[in-house]
N, C-alpha and C positions, 0 to 999 in steps of 0.2 A: 437611347432615344434614337430614332433612325430618321435622317432627314435628306428628303432627294430633290435633286434638282435639274437643270436641264443638263442636256447630253455633255456640254463643256465641263461641269463641274469635277472636281476631285471625288464624288462620290463614287464608292464601289457598285458596279455592275449589280450586284444582288440586291443592294439597298433600292437602287432604282428601279428593279423590277416590281417591288412593292408599291410603288407610286400608283395609283388607281387612273392617272392622267398623265402620261409621260411628257416631262419636261416643265410640270408644274411643281412649286414646292409645297410638300407635304410634311408636316411633323407628325410622328405617331409615337405612341407609347403603351404598352401592354403592360399586364398585371406585373410579370415577370420583370420588365425593365423598372418599372417603378419599385418595387422590392428592392432590386439589386441597388438601386441609387441610393435609398433608405439607408439609415443606420441600422434597420433590422428591428427597430422596436416601434410597434403600434402605438399611436398615441392614445392614452386613457380619456375618457369623456364621464364626467359624472352625470348623473340624473337631473333633467332641469329641476329647478325650484324656484319658488317665487320667495323674492327677497323683499317685496313691498310693491305699493301700488298707489293710484290717483285716480280720480274721478273726472268727468267733465259733466257739469251739471246745466241744465237750462237750455232754451234755444241758443244762447250766446256762447255755449259749451265754455263755460268758466272753470277754471282748473282750481280743484281740490285737492289738498292732500288726504288720502285714506280712502277706503273702498265704500262711500256712502252709496254710490250708485250700483255697487255690486248685488247680482240678483243670483238666485239658487233655485233651481226647480225640483220640487219634492214631488214625484210621481205618486199617484193614487194606487192603492192597493187593487184596484180592478183594472191593470193594466190592459186587460184584452178587449176592454169594451170602453175604449176612450171615444167619446165624441165632442172634440173640441172645435170651436168654431175658429178658425185661425183668424177670420175677419174680425173678431170683436176687439175694439181698441185701437184698430187700425189707425181710424181717422185721428184720435188724440195722441199717437205717437210722437217723440220729439225727434226729428230727423236732422242729422247734420248737413250744411250747406256746402255741397260738393263742388262747388265753385270756389271754394276758398282752400287753399292749399295750405294744411296744417304744418306739413313736413314732420320733423321729428321734433317741434320747438317744444311740445307738453313731456315727452320723453326725457328730454335732454334738462327740463327745466327740474323735473324730479330726480334725476342723477345728481345734480348741483345740488339740490337740498338733501341729499341723503348719501353725501361721499362717503360717511363714516361705514356705510354697508359695503362699501367697494376698498377699504382699506386692508393691508396685511394685518394680521394678527400681531400684535406689537411684540407678544413673546417670543412668538418663533420668527421675528422679523429679522434677515441676517443684515449683516453690513453691504451697503452697496446696492447696486441692482438685482433682484431675484431673476435666476432663469425661470425660463417658461414651466420646467418641471417642479422647480421649487415652489412656485406661483400656485400650481396645480394642488400639492400637497397641502400648503398653508390654506386652502381654501378660500383664493380670491376668485372674483367674478371674471370669467373668462369671455363673455360676450353679453350682451344685454339687448332684448328684443320686445315689442309690442306683443301682446298676446296673440292678436289676429295674424302677424307675419309667423310667430312660433306656430299656431295652428296649421298655417299654410305649409311649413317648412317640415312639419313632422308629419303630415298627411301621405298616404302610402300612394 
């Protein structure tokens, strides 16, 4: 990693030349630097999968375990002639109150009620704390996020 500073610093002149604005502090790292600084192994990632769900029902958005509010779209066979009225049902749709900041409360409630889904496999659990690599091999959950956030992160 190259760090350039003001002219009085002990940074080599060659490194200071990389600085877009001489005298400013700029940290930069290219791919080669990142690979050289790593242990050479690229982390492996499993395909995301759903391990559970919850629903928020009604105008009060009450928490309910399970997928009672999950909806599916079943496309008709005549897809080339769709004439859907997107305004139909608009006036009766239940919308959340955006002035209420729900934060992560409902997601955290689900996690607390489903701790068993995050536990290590008891048969494969080593003594002591597992390393990140061991945790991944044993199928533990690396992260949890709500579907809208996951969709946003996965979008190109």
